[in-house]
C-alpha positions as CSV (number, residue, x, y, z in Angstrom):
1,M,54.4,-79.2,60.9
2,F,54.3,-75.7,62.2
3,T,56.6,-72.7,61.6
4,K,59.2,-71.7,64.1
5,G,57.5,-68.3,64.5
6,L,54.2,-69.6,65.4
7,L,55.5,-72.0,67.9
8,E,57.5,-69.0,69.6
9,V,54.5,-67.1,70.0
10,F,52.5,-69.9,71.2
11,G,55.1,-71.0,73.6
12,E,55.4,-67.5,74.9
13,V,51.8,-67.1,75.7
14,M,51.7,-70.4,77.3
15,D,54.9,-69.4,79.4
16,H,53.2,-66.3,80.8
17,H,49.9,-68.1,81.6
18,P,50.7,-71.6,82.6
19,D,47.4,-72.3,84.5
20,H,45.0,-70.8,81.9
21,Y,45.4,-71.8,78.0
22,R,42.9,-69.4,76.5
23,F,43.6,-68.0,73.1
24,Y,41.4,-65.1,71.8
25,F,41.5,-64.0,68.3
26,P,39.3,-62.5,65.4
27,F,38.4,-64.7,62.6
28,N,37.0,-63.6,59.3
29,L,34.3,-65.7,57.5
30,D,34.3,-65.4,53.7
31,K,35.8,-62.0,54.0
32,K,32.1,-60.8,54.9
33,H,31.7,-61.4,58.6
34,W,33.9,-61.0,61.7
35,V,33.6,-63.3,64.9
36,G,35.7,-63.7,67.9
37,L,37.0,-67.1,68.8
38,C,38.3,-68.2,72.3
39,V,40.0,-71.4,72.1
40,D,40.3,-73.1,75.6
41,A,43.3,-75.7,75.3
42,S,42.2,-77.1,78.9
43,S,38.7,-78.1,78.0
44,L,39.4,-78.6,74.2
45,I,36.5,-76.1,73.2
46,I,36.3,-73.2,70.8
47,T,33.8,-70.7,71.8
48,V,32.4,-68.6,68.9
49,F,31.4,-64.9,69.6
50,D,29.1,-64.2,66.7
51,C,27.0,-61.1,67.2
52,N,24.8,-61.8,64.1
53,T,23.9,-65.6,64.3
54,S,21.4,-65.5,61.5
55,L,24.1,-65.1,58.9
56,R,25.4,-68.6,59.3
57,S,23.9,-71.9,60.6
58,E,25.6,-73.9,63.4
59,A,26.6,-76.5,61.0
60,S,28.3,-73.9,58.6
61,M,29.9,-72.4,61.4
62,C,31.4,-75.6,62.6
63,S,32.5,-76.6,59.0
64,K,34.2,-73.1,58.6
65,L,36.0,-73.7,61.8
66,K,36.9,-77.5,61.4
67,P,40.5,-76.7,60.1
68,I,41.3,-74.8,63.4
69,S,39.4,-77.5,65.5
70,E,41.5,-80.2,63.9
71,M,44.9,-78.2,64.1
72,F,44.9,-76.8,67.6
73,P,45.4,-80.1,69.5
74,Y,48.4,-80.7,67.2
75,L,50.0,-77.3,67.7
76,M,49.6,-77.7,71.6
77,K,51.4,-81.1,71.3
78,Q,54.1,-80.0,69.1
79,D,54.8,-76.8,71.3
80,G,55.3,-79.4,74.5
81,L,51.8,-79.7,76.2
82,R,51.0,-83.0,77.3
83,I,48.4,-84.1,74.9
84,S,47.8,-87.9,74.7
85,K,46.8,-89.6,71.4
86,S,43.2,-89.8,72.6
87,Q,43.2,-85.9,72.7
88,L,44.4,-85.5,69.3
89,I,40.7,-85.2,67.9
90,P,39.0,-82.1,66.6
91,M,38.0,-79.6,69.4
92,V,34.5,-79.0,70.0
93,V,33.0,-75.8,68.4
94,E,30.1,-73.9,70.2
95,R,28.6,-70.6,70.0
96,A,28.7,-68.3,73.1
97,K,25.0,-68.2,74.5
98,T,25.0,-64.5,74.9
99,V,26.8,-61.9,73.0
100,P,26.1,-58.1,73.1
101,R,24.4,-56.9,69.8
102,N,24.7,-53.5,68.2
103,I,21.5,-53.6,66.4
104,I,21.8,-49.8,65.0
105,S,25.0,-49.7,63.3
106,A,26.6,-48.3,60.2
107,Y,28.3,-51.8,59.6
108,P,26.3,-54.8,58.8
109,T,27.7,-56.5,62.0
110,E,29.8,-55.3,64.8
111,L,31.1,-56.9,68.1
112,I,32.3,-54.4,70.7
113,W,34.9,-55.6,73.0
114,V,35.6,-54.0,76.5
C-alpha cells in the first residue's frame, strides 16, 4: 500500500523515538495557505497549527485533512505498530487552541517556529 521509501523513513523516526510517536510537518492548503500539522500516533489526534483561522472553517479544515486522517493509522499498522482493527478509523483533527500570530507581515499568513 505504501512505498518502501516512505516506510523506511517512517520506521527510522519511530526507531529513534520509541516512546513518543509525534510527527510534525508543514501542509499547504490549496497552494495558498501553510499550516503545521502534528500527528500524534499514540492518541490518534492530528493537531493543526493555523495562524489565520479565519481563512478556513473547522469543517473545511477537517475535510481537507480527511485523507491524511484516514491514511495514517494504516501507515502505522503497515510499519509494524500494534494497531487493532478498531483503531483503523480516521484520526481526530483539531486546531491548536493557541498559535502565535504575526499580524503585521509582508506575507498574508506566517507562522514562526522556534
